[in-house]
Every structure is written in C-alpha cells, then in structure tokens.
N, C-alpha and C positions, 0 to 999 in steps of 0.2 A: 685426409684431405676434406676441405669443405668445398661448398659448391661455388662458392668465388674463386677459389683455387683450380677448382676443375675449369671451371669457366675461360682463366685466365691462361691456364695452359691449352686449351682448344683453340682460340684467338690468335696466341701467340704461334702455334702450329700453322694457321691458317694464315697468316701472315709471312711465313716463313716458306709455302708452299706446298707442304707435305710434312705428316705428322711424324716425329723421331720414330715411330717403330718400321717407318716404311723407308728410311735414310740408306741409298743406294750404300752397297760396300765398294770399299776400295780392293782390288785384284791385284797379286802379286803371282805372275807365270813363268816359274824357273824352270830351264830347259837344260838338262848333261846331252851330254852328245857322246856317244858309243857305251852309255852307261848301262848294263847286262842287270836283270831283274833282284839276282843274289847277290849285287855287291855294297849291301846295305848291312849294317848291324844288326837291324831289326827284323832282317828278312832269314837271322840265322848265321851269318856270317861270322865266324868263330877269328878272323883275322885284323879285317878292315875296322876303323875306328871310324865312324861318324854319329857322333854323338848328337846334335842337332838336329839333325836329318832324323834320327830314332826317336827322337822328341815331340817332331812335328809330326810323325807317324802315330806314336804313344798320345796324341792330344786329338789327332784327327783321324780320316778315314785311310787306310791301307788297302789297294787292291791288288789284291795276293794274283789275279791272271788277267792282267794288263798285256797289252800286245800294240805291235803296228801293223799298218797293213801293208806297205812297205819298208824295208829295211835299209835304207840306206838317208844319208842327212837330207838333202835337198827334197826328195819327194815326202820325206814324213813331215818336215817343215812346212812345207805347204798344206799337207793334209791336216797338218795342227789347229793351220793359221784357216784353211777353208770349210774344216768339216767333211771334206770327201775324199773318197779313191781317188788313187791317182788314174782311176780311168776316167774320171768324170772331169777330172781341174787338169789333167793332160801335161802336168809338168813332170817331165821323165828324164830329166838331165840337171846339169847344174848351169845351163846355160840360159833358161826359160825364165821369164818373166809372167807374173800375173799379168790379166789383160787389166784394162781400168776397171773395167766392169767387175772382174774377177774381185780385183782389190780391193773396190769397195764392198763385196761381199763378206768381207775377212774379219773376224772377233775385232780387231783392233781399230778399225775404219766405222764398225757399226757402232761403237762405241761411245767413237768420239762424234760422231751424227748425234748422239745424245747428251753430250755433254760432258762424257769423261774427258779429263786429260789423260794422253796416252804416250809412254815413253819405249824406245827398245833400248838395250844394251846388251851389247856382245857381239856375236855371230849372227848375222840374221840367215845367211845361207839359201838365197831363193832368189836365183837369177844373177845377172851381171849388171841391173839398175836397180838394186833397192832402193825402197818409196823414201826415203830420209825426210825431205820435205814435207810430207805429210804428217809427220809424228811433232808433236810438242816440245820430244824431247829424243835424242838421236846421240846415242854415243858406242857407233859400231863400227870396225872395219868393211871397207865396203868390199873387201875379197870374198870370195865363197867360203876359202879354209883359210882364215886368218892367222899370222905368224904366231907362236910361245910367247916370244919376248919383244918388247918395243924399246925403243930409245927413245929416252925424254932429253927435252930441251939442253938441258944440264950433262947432259951425257950419260947419265943412269940407267939402268936398266932396268924396266918392271915387266914380270909376270901376266899372263893374259888375263888369269883370275883374278889376280889383284885388281888389272886396270877394271874388270868388272865390277869389283869391290869398290871402286872409286864412282863407276858411270851410277851405280845405286845409291851412293851416297850423294852425289849429286841432283838425281832427279829428286829424294826424298825431300832434300834443303829446300827445291823449288818449288814441288809440288806435293809435298807430304802434307800438308794441312791444307790442300784445296780439293776436299772431296768433291767428287769420286775422282779415283784416278785408277788408270791399270798400267800399268809395270811388266812389260814383256822381257825376262831376262835368259839370254842363251850364251852357257860357257861353251869353250871350245873342249875344256876338259871332261872326260878324259881322253879324248882323241889324240891317236899318234899325231905325228909331227912326218908329214909325208917326205919319205926321199929313200934313197938307195945308201942303207937301210933306213927303215922309220926307225923315229925315237919317240922318248917320252920326256921333255923336259920339264925337270920338276923344279919347285920352288927351293931356295936353298933350306930355308927352314925347315923341309921335309923329308932333306936325303935322305938322313938316317932314321926316318919313320921305319919299325916293321925290319931292322937290317938283322934282329935278334930272334928273328921266327922264320919256320920254314914251311911254305904253303904248299899242300898238296898235288902232285899233278892229277886231273882230271881221269878217271876211268878210260875212257874213251881218246885219249891221249894215245894207248897203246897203236902200234903203227898198222895193225891188223886192222883196224877200220878205216884207214886212210887208203887202206889196198884193199879193201872190199867195193870200192867205187867203181863205176865203170870206166872205162878208157877214155870217155871224153870227158871228164870230170877228173879223173887221175891224172893230171898231167902237170907240168912246174910251170906253165902257162897260164895255168888257175892263180888268178890275183890272190886269192885266200889262202894257198900254197906258196905262192912266191914270198907272201909275208910272214909266213909262216918260219920260213929256214933263217932267217937271221934273227928271230924272237923266242923260239921255241923248240928249236931242233937239237937242243942238250938244256938237262937239267938244270944248268947254272943258268941258262939265259933263258929257262921258266921263270926262275926265282926271279929274275932282274925285271924281267918284264911284269910280271904280275904285280909285284913292289911296286914299280914305279905308278902303275896302272891304279892301285890302291892311293897312293900317295895324290895323285892328282885329284881323285875323288874326297879324301880328306881335307885338301884347300878348298876345294867347293863346298864343302859342309861347314867348313870356318866361315866364310862369307852368310852362311847363311845364318849363322849364329848372330853376327853383328848385324845383318838385316833385322832381325827380328828386336835385337836391343834400340835399335835406331827407332823401329817403328814404335817401341814403348816411350822412348824418349821423347817424340812428337804427340804421343797421348794418341795413336791413331791404331793401336793394335788391335782393340775389340772391334774394330770393324773393316778389319783388313784380312780377307780370305787369302789363301795363299796355296798354287797349286805345283806340286814339281812331279815331274816326269823324265824320262829318256828321249831321245829321239829315234834309238832304236838301239837294241841289245848287240853283244857281241861275241865272239868266241875267242878263248884262252886258250888254244891247245887243245880244245876239245875236236874227236874227229880227225887230227893230223891239220886244223883249219887254224888262221887268225881272220879274224874280222868278220863282216854280217854278212846280207845281201842274201842268204838262202833261207830255207825254211826252218832249220835247228831252233831247239828251245832257245839256245843260248842267246843268237841272233834276234828274234822277234820278241821276244819277253823283256817288256823292261819296268822299271821300279815307277810306282805311281801314289803318289798322296793328294789328300784334298784335306786342308787344317781351315775348318771355319769357325771361331770363339764365338760366334753367336749360335750353334746348336750345340747340343748336348752328346754326337758320336763321339766322344773321346776313347782313342784306342779299338779304335772296332776297324774289323777284318771285312771286307766283301768278296764273296768267292765268285761272282760272277763275272764274265766276260768285259773288259773295260778296252776301247781302243783310242789312239790317238787322234782319230776322227771326231772322237767325244766330245774333247776339249773346248773348240768353239760352242758347241749348242749350251754347255754347262756354264760358259762364261757368261754367256748371253742371259741364259735364262738366270744365272745368280743377280745381274745388272736389271732382270725386269723386262729385258729387250726380247722381241719377236724373233723367234729362229727362222732364217729363212729358208724356203722348202726344197732348195737346192741341197741343203747341206745333210749327210747322209746318217750322221752320229746322233746320238741321244743324249739326253742331260743325265750325268750319274749320278744326279743327287734327287731328281723327280722321285716323286714316293710310289707312283705307278711305272713299273719300269718293261718295257715291250720285252717279248721273248727272244732272246739271242743266246742261241746254245751253241754257233759258228761262226765264223766269217772267212772270208775270202782273201788270201794273199795273193800279193803280185811282185814279183819283180824282173823288170823287163832293160834296164841298162847293158849297155853295150854289147852282151851276147856271147858265146861262145868263139874262141875258147877260154878268154879273161874271165867274163864272170857269165855261166850261163843260166839263160833265160829260165825262171820259174814260176810256177802258178799255184794254187792249191787251195785246199779247206782246210782249216784248223779248228778242234774243239777242244774242250778240257782231257778227255780220254780216248781221244782218235786223231789221226793229221793223217791227210793226204795230200801229196806233192808229185807235180807232173815238169820235169823237165822239157819244157814244149817245142824246144828246137830238136830233140832226141825221141819224144816219144816215151821218154822212160820215167816210172813212176816209182815213187816212196809212199809206202805205208806203215804208220807206226802207231803199235799199240800202246799209246802215253800211260793207261791206268796202270799196264803190266811192266812197262816198259820207259818207264820216262827221260832215261839218259840214249833213247832212241838208239840201240845197241843193233836192233834186228831190223832191216827191211823185210817185212812179208808182203811184199805184195804179189808176190809171185807163188804165194804160201797157196793153197786151193782150199785149205781150212777158211780163208777171209775172204773167198769168191763173194759173197755177199755184203759183207762190209764195202768191198770194193767198189762193185758195182752201185751202190747206195751210195757211196761217195764221190766217184765219178758226176752220177746225176745231179747231186747237191753243187758240186763245183760247177758244173755247167749253168745252174738256174743263178748261182752266187755272180757269177762273172758277169752276166746279163743284165743282173739286179744294179751291178755296181757301175753300169755307165752314167 
C-alpha cells in the first residue's frame, strides 16, 4: 500500500468519524426459558439435537460453570437486564416494573443512548408494564407468561417459537444494515405451559422427533431422595412436587415430558440457524456478536422435583455461549464461574460503553478477571409451603444452602457428590467447612445489597 493510499484511507476514516477497526459491533442476545445447562449436544447430551447451538459454541466460548443468582423467570431477567442481584434491583415477583431510573440503566437503554438501534422479541417477562415504547422495535406479548399458540388474522395457528423467528426476521430486515444494533430475543421455550396439569405444546413438525429413543431417568429420581427431605419441604403443597406428579410420576410420563422439553429446545435451535443465515445474507455476520444463555435451569425429576427455584445444580446451572466472530477464541471452554448478572456489563464493554457503578456483574471477555470463586444465591418468592425461601453460597466444589424460614441447612460436597445425593450439613466431619460457608454466606449476602 503506497503513502497516498494510506493517507486516503485515513482521511476517509476521519470523515466517517471512526476508523474501521473501531466499528461498534452488532449484538444479539438470545435467552431461552427454563433451559438447564446439560440440554445441549455440545455439553455431552447424547439425546438432544442442537446442531446450530453446538456450532455456535464450537466457534465461540462456552462457559462450563454458568449460573443464575435467582432461579425464577422474572427475577433472573431483571438481573440480566440490570446486571444486579435481586437484593439490589428489588424485583422479587412477577408484577413489579423497573423504575424509570432503573430502566435507564439497563443494557438496552444504555446502548440506545449511545446510538444503538434496539429491539426486543419474544417474552420480556419483567413486570406488568413492559417498556415497549422505549424500543425501536418491539415484538413481545405483554403477558408475563405468553401462550405457546397464537391465532393469526386468517385463522391459522402459529407457535410462539415461530413467531419469535418472524420477529427476528422483521427486525433484521429493518435494522440489520443500520449498524450498530442490539436485538434481545427471549423464547418461551422450553418453559412448560402453566395449567393443571402443565403441558409442553410442541411444533407439529417436531412431534415425532426422539420417538425412537429412551431417555434414562436420573439417579436421584429414586423415591428415597424425595423422602429424605424435611417435613416442611416434603409436602404435596410444594409446587415442585405438585408439578412433578402429572409429568414425572411414572416412567412413561418421564419419557414424554423430557422428549417434549427436548423438542422445544430443538425448535429454538432451528431459529438460531435461520438467524445466522440471515446475518450472512445481510453481510453483517462478521461484525455481529451472539450471546446465548438460559434464564434459569430446570429439574426433570431429580430429587422427585419438577421446576427450578431451589439451589440444586439442575435448577441454577444454565448454558452460556458467547460467539464473537472478530476474535480467535474458537471452541474454547471457560471453567470460571459466570453469572446472569455478567451479561449486561459484558454487552456494554463489547459496545465500549462505561459500566454503571451499580452493576454487580463482570465483563466475561475482559483480559483481566477479578477473582470469583463463589456467589450468593437467593430465592424469596412466595415462601412456604408452596416455595420455601432459600439462600446460600455456591462454589464449584462445595455448596451451602439455608431454608431461611426454617433454619434448615444443606451442605453438598460437589467435587465428590456432583448429583447432590447426600446432605452432610449434620456430619461432624464437615463442621469447619460449614462454619466457613456460614460466614461467607453472611458476607456475600451483605455485598449483594
């Protein structure tokens, strides 16, 4: 390249306001609902088919130890948007909205203030009055839990996952070449459809998928694990047990429920494949970062439970993938703890925007990471007997949980007992560990405020 060419390039960059290398990336954040960490092919699941998400992980970064700080839809979504623990953002139910000041410090609004076109598709899931007017594009049902099937004007039915695909398509057609943009996509899948009994409405084209396989029951589905719970927990009034009965109480129900759960995730995977093809067609794939995670995990019969809420691994662990086509971290697996509160600061740093001091998460892509070997877990919605309140400390090798209404403690040595078969809180051999974790729990609880 001669000097005149270089000078011309620099002058053009000056006129455009920034050099090409500093172009702000487009950002797409994909969120599934009730998606447990091991429900992807890339995590070693031999039964589920998720080729597009697997490819995303194999070309990006997969966070092996990703968790949520509260395992329930609305609270986790508020934590994702705000970068804060529930103890700080104070959204602890399904009705409460962000205040105007709090909303202004969520990642979409901060990006909008710096010139990003922002869109939201699917399930917003925070409060009764979602901020649809604040977005450049909005394709969400205003209900906290949208239905799975919608009737179109012509009388035909469309599945929620397919309606999300349509919303993505519309946003990208309108804003896909108007960089920079940030599109937040929230699927209802694979969340159950609430009801008595709960159901899993699957797209017609996936109803025969998995019919010729048999998914083994988890070890902790044995009745002895449910029977080991204390009386306040071991009651049919417990929602996790109430929902277990019509979905997992027989081997046949287990097969049907797990396969439908997998079918809904495969439906999401199909949308991810279409999304990536559309980015390629628009010519913006090379500058579009895709982040994928679940809003909380989900028990599929483990410990005689169905659902989330409590501190078990199936409930609090989620899949998390960051695919940035601009870097070379292809197929890497991160071992460090990643949290839902890290999404907002990570997105802001990708856009080279300052992170508000009230955000408590970290940038997952930063070269220098602060040390995080534990985090505070909290779930206070409803309370006993329906959903006993629980708080605690989670580490990769050990976990402490306390049912705060009852003073009942759980201690699991995860390095030796990853399935959480044995609560050793009353075992004198772990007295020192219990004391240390009680102290850490008190300190982390205070820090989360």
